[in-house]
C-alpha positions in Angstrom: 186.1 89.7 -25.8 183.8 91.9 -23.5 181.9 88.7 -22.4 185.2 87.0 -21.6 186.4 89.9 -19.4 183.2 90.3 -17.4 182.9 86.5 -16.8 186.3 86.4 -15.1 186.6 85.3 -11.4 188.8 87.1 -8.9 189.9 85.4 -5.6 190.7 87.8 -2.7 192.8 86.3 0.1 193.4 88.5 3.2 193.1 87.9 6.9 191.6 91.4 7.4 187.8 91.3 6.8 187.6 95.0 6.0 190.1 94.7 3.1 188.3 91.6 1.8 184.9 93.3 1.8 186.3 96.6 0.4 188.0 94.9 -2.6 184.8 92.9 -3.1 182.7 96.1 -3.3 185.1 97.7 -5.8 185.3 94.7 -8.1 181.6 93.9 -8.1 180.9 97.5 -9.3 183.2 96.5 -12.2 180.9 93.5 -12.8 183.4 90.8 -11.8 182.7 87.7 -9.8 184.5 87.8 -6.5 185.4 84.9 -4.2 186.9 85.5 -0.7 189.2 83.6 1.7 190.6 84.6 5.1 193.7 82.4 4.9 195.8 80.3 2.5 194.2 76.9 3.4 190.7 78.2 2.6 191.9 79.7 -0.7 193.3 76.3 -1.7 189.9 74.7 -0.9 188.2 77.2 -3.2 190.7 76.6 -6.0 189.9 72.9 -5.8 186.3 73.7 -6.6 186.4 76.8 -8.7 188.3 78.1 -11.7 189.9 81.4 -10.9 191.5 83.9 -13.3 193.0 86.5 -10.9 194.2 86.0 -7.3 194.8 89.0 -5.0 196.9 87.8 -2.1 198.1 89.4 1.2 201.7 88.5 2.0 201.3 88.6 5.8 198.7 86.0 6.9 198.6 83.6 9.8 199.5 80.0 8.9 200.3 79.8 5.2 201.7 83.2 4.1 201.2 84.9 0.7 204.6 83.7 -0.7 203.8 80.0 0.0 200.2 80.4 -1.3 201.6 82.0 -4.4 203.8 79.0 -5.1 200.9 76.6 -4.5 198.7 78.6 -6.9 201.4 78.4 -9.6 201.5 74.6 -9.1 197.7 74.4 -9.5 197.4 76.7 -12.5 200.3 78.9 -13.7 197.9 80.8 -15.9 196.2 82.5 -12.9 197.5 86.1 -12.6 198.6 86.9 -9.0 198.5 90.4 -7.5 200.3 90.9 -4.2 198.9 93.2 -1.4 201.7 94.2 0.9 202.6 96.7 3.6 205.5 99.1 3.2 207.7 96.9 5.4 207.4 94.0 3.0 207.9 95.7 -0.4 211.2 93.7 -0.9 209.3 90.5 -0.3 206.6 91.6 -2.9 209.4 92.3 -5.4 210.8 88.9 -4.8 207.3 87.4 -5.4 207.1 89.2 -8.7 210.5 87.7 -9.7 208.9 84.3 -9.0 206.0 85.0 -11.3 203.6 87.4 -9.6 202.1 90.0 -12.0 202.0 93.2 -9.8 201.7 94.4 -6.2 199.6 96.9 -4.4 201.0 98.6 -1.2 198.8 99.2 1.8 197.0 101.4 2.3 195.6 101.8 -1.3 193.0 103.9 -3.0 190.1 102.2 -4.9 191.3 103.7 -8.2 194.7 102.2 -7.7 193.1 98.8 -7.3 190.9 99.3 -10.4 193.9 100.3 -12.5 196.0 97.2 -11.5 193.1 94.8 -11.9 192.1 96.3 -15.3 195.8 95.9 -16.4 195.8 92.3 -15.3 192.6 91.6 -17.2 194.0 93.2 -20.3 197.0 90.9 -20.1 194.7 88.0 -19.6 192.7 89.0 -22.7 195.8 89.3 -24.8 197.0 85.9 -23.6 193.7 84.3 -24.5 193.6 86.0 -27.9 197.1 84.7 -28.6 196.1 81.2 -27.6 193.0 81.4 -29.9 195.1 82.6 -32.8 197.7 79.9 -32.2 194.9 77.3 -32.0 193.3 78.7 -35.2 196.7 78.6 -37.0 197.3 75.1 -35.9 193.8 74.1 -37.0 194.4 75.8 -40.4 197.7 74.0 -40.9 196.1 70.7 -40.0 193.2 71.4 -42.4 195.6 72.4 -45.1 197.7 69.3 -44.7 194.5 67.2 -44.7 193.3 68.9 -47.8 196.6 68.4 -49.6 196.6 64.8 -48.5 193.0 64.4 -49.7 193.7 66.0 -53.1 196.8 63.8 -53.6 194.8 60.7 -52.7 192.0 61.6 -55.1 194.5 62.3 -58.0 196.4 59.1 -57.4 193.1 57.1 -57.4 191.9 58.5 -60.7 191.7 56.0 -63.5 192.6 58.8 -65.9 196.3 59.6 -66.3 197.1 63.0 -64.8 200.4 65.0 -64.6 200.9 68.4 -63.1 203.9 70.7 -64.0 205.3 73.9 -62.6 206.3 77.0 -64.6 209.6 75.4 -65.6 208.0 72.3 -67.1 209.1 70.1 -64.1 206.6 67.4 -63.0 205.4 68.1 -59.5 202.6 65.5 -59.3 201.8 62.4 -61.4 199.5 59.5 -60.6 200.1 55.8 -61.2 197.7 55.9 -64.2 200.1 58.3 -65.9 203.1 55.9 -65.3 201.1 53.0 -66.6 199.8 54.8 -69.7 203.4 55.8 -70.6 204.7 52.3 -69.8 206.9 53.7 -67.0 208.0 51.8 -63.9 205.3 52.8 -61.4 207.4 52.0 -58.4 210.6 53.6 -59.6 209.4 56.9 -61.2 209.0 59.9 -58.9 208.1 63.5 -59.6 210.7 66.3 -59.8 212.2 65.9 -63.2 211.5 67.6 -66.5 208.6 66.2 -68.5 211.1 65.1 -71.2 212.4 62.5 -68.7 209.1 60.7 -68.8 207.8 61.4 -72.3 210.0 61.4 -75.4 207.6 63.2 -77.7 209.1 66.7 -78.3 205.8 68.1 -79.6 203.9 67.2 -76.4 206.7 68.5 -74.2 206.7 71.8 -76.1 202.9 72.2 -75.8 203.0 71.5 -72.0 205.9 73.9 -71.5 204.0 76.7 -73.2 200.9 75.9 -71.1 203.0 75.9 -68.0 204.4 79.3 -68.7 201.0 80.7 -69.8 202.2 81.2 -73.4 199.6 79.0 -75.1 196.1 80.5 -75.7 193.6 78.1 -77.1 190.7 80.4 -77.0 189.1 78.8 -73.9 189.4 75.3 -75.2 191.8 72.7 -73.7 194.7 72.2 -76.2 195.1 68.6 -77.3 197.9 66.5 -78.6 197.9 63.0 -80.0 200.9 60.8 -79.4 202.0 57.2 -80.1 203.4 55.1 -77.2 205.3 51.8 -77.7 204.5 51.7 -81.4 200.8 50.5 -80.9 199.2 52.6 -78.1 197.6 56.0 -79.0 197.1 58.6 -76.3 195.2 61.9 -76.4 196.7 64.5 -74.1 194.6 67.6 -73.1 196.1 70.3 -70.9 195.1 73.5 -69.2 197.2 76.2 -67.4 196.8 76.4 -63.6 195.8 80.0 -62.7 195.9 81.4 -59.2 193.7 84.1 -57.6 196.0 86.8 -58.9 195.5 85.5 -62.5 199.1 84.3 -62.6 200.1 81.0 -64.3 201.5 78.5 -61.8 202.0 75.6 -64.2 199.8 73.2 -66.1 197.7 70.1 -65.6 197.5 67.5 -68.4 195.3 64.4 -68.7 195.9 61.5 -71.0 193.2 59.3 -72.5 193.8 56.0 -74.3 192.3 56.3 -77.8 193.8 53.2 -79.3 190.4 51.5 -79.8 189.1 54.6 -81.5 192.1 54.7 -83.8 191.6 51.1 -84.7 187.9 51.7 -85.3 188.7 54.7 -87.5 191.2 52.6 -89.4 188.7 49.9 -90.0 186.2 52.5 -91.2 188.7 54.0 -93.6 189.6 50.6 -94.9 186.0 49.7 -95.4 185.3 53.0 -97.2 188.4 52.5 -99.4 187.4 49.0 -100.3 183.8 49.8 -101.1 184.8 52.9 -103.1 187.3 50.9 -105.1 184.7 48.3 -105.9 182.2 50.9 -107.0 184.6 53.0 -109.1 185.1 50.4 -111.9 181.4 49.7 -112.7 180.5 53.4 -112.4 183.2 54.3 -114.8 181.9 51.7 -117.2 178.4 53.0 -117.0 179.7 56.6 -117.5 181.6 55.6 -120.7 178.6 53.7 -122.0 176.3 56.7 -121.4 178.8 58.9 -123.3 178.8 56.4 -126.2 175.0 56.3 -126.2 174.9 60.1 -126.4 177.4 60.1 -129.2 175.3 57.7 -131.3 171.9 59.2 -130.6 169.9 59.3 -133.7 168.0 62.4 -134.8 164.7 60.4 -134.4 165.1 60.4 -130.6 163.4 63.1 -128.7 165.1 65.9 -126.7 163.6 64.4 -123.6 165.4 61.1 -124.1 168.7 62.9 -124.7 168.2 65.1 -121.6 167.6 62.0 -119.4 170.7 60.3 -120.7 172.8 63.5 -120.1 171.4 63.8 -116.5 172.3 60.1 -115.9 175.8 60.7 -117.3 176.2 63.8 -115.0 175.1 61.9 -111.9 177.5 59.0 -112.6 180.3 61.6 -113.1 179.4 63.1 -109.7 179.5 59.6 -108.1 182.9 58.9 -109.6 184.1 62.2 -108.2 182.7 61.4 -104.8 184.5 58.0 -104.8 187.7 59.6 -105.9 187.5 62.0 -103.0 186.7 59.2 -100.5 189.7 57.3 -101.8 191.9 60.4 -101.3 190.7 60.8 -97.8 191.4 57.1 -97.0 194.9 57.5 -98.4 195.5 60.6 -96.3 194.3 58.9 -93.1 196.5 55.9 -93.9 199.5 58.2 -94.5 199.8 56.9 -98.1 199.4 60.2 -99.9 202.9 61.6 -99.3 205.2 58.7 -100.2 206.6 60.4 -103.3 208.5 63.1 -101.5 210.6 65.4 -103.7 211.7 69.0 -103.9 209.0 71.2 -105.4 209.1 74.7 -106.6 205.7 75.9 -105.3 205.6 79.0 -107.5 205.9 76.9 -110.7 203.3 74.4 -109.4 200.8 77.2 -108.6 201.3 78.8 -112.0 200.6 75.5 -113.8 197.4 75.0 -111.7 196.2 78.6 -112.5 196.9 78.1 -116.2 195.0 74.8 -116.2 191.9 76.1 -114.3 192.0 79.4 -116.1 189.9 77.9 -118.9 187.1 77.1 -116.4 187.3 80.6 -115.0 187.1 82.1 -118.5 183.9 80.1 -119.1 182.3 82.1 -116.3 183.8 85.4 -117.4 186.0 85.4 -114.2 189.5 86.8 -113.8 192.0 84.3 -112.4 195.5 85.7 -111.6 198.7 84.6 -110.0 201.1 86.9 -108.2 204.5 86.0 -106.7 205.1 88.5 -104.0 208.7 87.3 -103.2 211.6 87.2 -105.7 211.8 83.5 -105.2 210.5 80.8 -102.9 212.6 78.1 -101.4 212.1 74.5 -102.6 209.6 72.6 -100.5 209.9 68.9 -99.8 206.5 67.2 -100.4 204.5 65.0 -102.6 203.6 67.1 -105.7 200.3 65.3 -105.9 199.4 66.5 -102.4 200.3 70.1 -103.1 198.3 70.0 -106.4 195.3 68.6 -104.5 195.5 71.4 -101.8 195.8 74.3 -104.2 193.7 72.8 -107.0 190.7 72.3 -104.6 191.0 75.8 -103.2 191.2 77.5 -106.6 188.3 75.3 -108.0 186.2 76.2 -105.0 186.8 79.9 -105.6 185.7 79.5 -109.2 182.6 77.4 -108.3 181.5 79.7 -105.4 181.9 83.0 -107.2 179.4 84.5 -109.7 180.2 85.5 -113.2 182.7 88.4 -113.6 184.3 87.6 -110.2 188.0 88.3 -109.5 190.1 85.4 -108.1 193.7 86.1 -107.1 196.3 83.6 -106.1 199.3 85.0 -104.2 202.5 83.4 -102.9 205.2 84.8 -100.7 207.8 83.9 -98.2 206.6 84.9 -94.7 209.3 84.2 -92.1 209.8 80.4 -91.9 206.7 79.7 -93.9 205.6 79.7 -97.6 202.4 81.6 -97.6 199.8 81.0 -100.3 196.5 82.9 -100.4 193.5 82.2 -102.6 191.1 85.1 -102.6 187.8 85.8 -104.4 185.0 88.3 -104.2 182.3 85.7 -104.4 179.4 84.7 -102.2 181.4 84.4 -99.0 180.9 82.2 -95.9 179.3 83.3 -92.7 181.7 83.1 -89.7 179.5 80.6 -87.9 180.3 78.0 -90.6 184.0 78.5 -90.7 184.8 75.4 -88.6 182.1 73.3 -90.1 183.2 73.6 -93.7 186.3 71.4 -92.9 184.0 68.6 -91.8 183.2 65.8 -94.2 180.2 66.2 -96.5 179.3 69.5 -95.0 178.2 72.1 -97.5 176.8 75.6 -96.9 173.3 75.7 -98.5 171.7 79.0 -99.4 170.1 80.8 -102.3 173.5 81.5 -103.9 175.0 78.0 -103.6 172.1 75.5 -103.8 172.6 74.9 -107.5 176.3 74.3 -107.1 177.2 70.6 -107.2 179.9 69.1 -105.0 180.7 66.3 -102.6 181.6 68.3 -99.5 184.9 66.5 -99.3 187.2 69.0 -101.0 188.0 71.2 -97.9 188.4 68.2 -95.6 190.9 66.7 -98.1 192.8 70.1 -98.1 192.8 70.3 -94.3 194.0 66.7 -94.0 196.9 67.3 -96.4 197.9 70.6 -94.9 198.0 68.9 -91.4 200.1 66.0 -92.8 202.6 68.7 -94.0 202.7 70.3 -90.5 201.1 73.4 -92.0 198.2 75.5 -91.2 195.1 76.8 -93.1 193.1 79.9 -92.2 189.9 81.4 -93.5 188.8 85.0 -93.6 185.3 85.4 -95.0 181.8 86.7 -94.5 178.6 86.7 -96.5 178.8 89.0 -99.5 182.5 89.9 -99.3 184.2 86.8 -100.7 186.6 84.5 -99.0 190.4 84.3 -98.5 192.0 80.9 -97.7 195.6 81.2 -96.4 197.9 78.2 -96.4 201.1 78.3 -94.4 203.7 75.6 -95.1 206.8 75.4 -92.9 210.0 75.7 -94.8 
């Protein structure tokens, strides 16, 4: 602002040369540029060539007087600040000039300090005016930039091939692109934002997930929560959402993207059908080989060597392992096809667990292990499910506890009612699982290999089967384990 003040030009108009020169000396010491004129017509010529910020005018001049010159200056540039020089006899005229827009007046004779005070005050006003203009221009530019930015973002979102929808904290749609309407088979031209998500998507589970995201109530541990939904009976979409967080770490809503995964689902279905068909075709001949090997072992004569007998036993063991693998693959195929839970009936989970524990107790006793069952609640409510699915879930978990625990281990099965869930825990004090493997053990064919477990046989499909069945029952499975301190699998089934 100092550069702006010092670069200002002051026009002095007075028919008295002494006053013109005196004002010039005072203002030049203040480092202002001074222009001089002895009459109104000369002042107008200067204004036609130069840009002036302040004009100091004498009211009484020959020809065009100060009042007329003041009006002409306002017509040329009303931003020029005008200061009137007047004698005592014309103070009323000076006041009238101020009413018409003059900034101030200086009565003759005046002291240099008086002139400096009035001019500085005029310059301060000019500075404030220019600052206000700059702020206004900056504000206007900011609003334009903001509007352009909003328009640019909207254009980009609407041009995206990926379906996008944005909601506010109430779950209302504030922005959606044409790809979203097309993916949900909506009328692109008719649908507009502003309604609840339920108005566009009928899937209650997705709407609930998005509403929780919009309110900041869903914490996925840094990962984008996902949800799979079926549209029009044949189209599969994968929705992934994230909360929108502002600079104050407040949730403002959610943004959700939708990907078409129909082709992936079809490919997965074809793969499952292929696995099921191949497994079914292999199961029969392998079962025949296994039975024949058992018959050969039974009829082995005493003349045959121990080596021959050992080889036959190993072959029988391997065929049994292959048959188990095929059985697990068929179970996985049925789970993926939704065919594992057709026989829905009311099941007393406590009775089912007790029968599984009694059945597998013989295997635990062979390893000198303790296998117990405890019902923490007086009674559990009936649970509607396929009994075979529940037997597969808890049978696999208990069998794993036996297999992955050393001799003398303690295995405990507990059941209780926990709020709206039936809670079943299978605990052991066996080898345990390092936390870095907790997610991987639910993947197909994955098995933790170390010095404790390398001699334990298995297909690596037991826990994926358990996970698939629990998911099909809208339940949840959790693991608490570490190396050397055993493992606890917790299954929560919604009542």
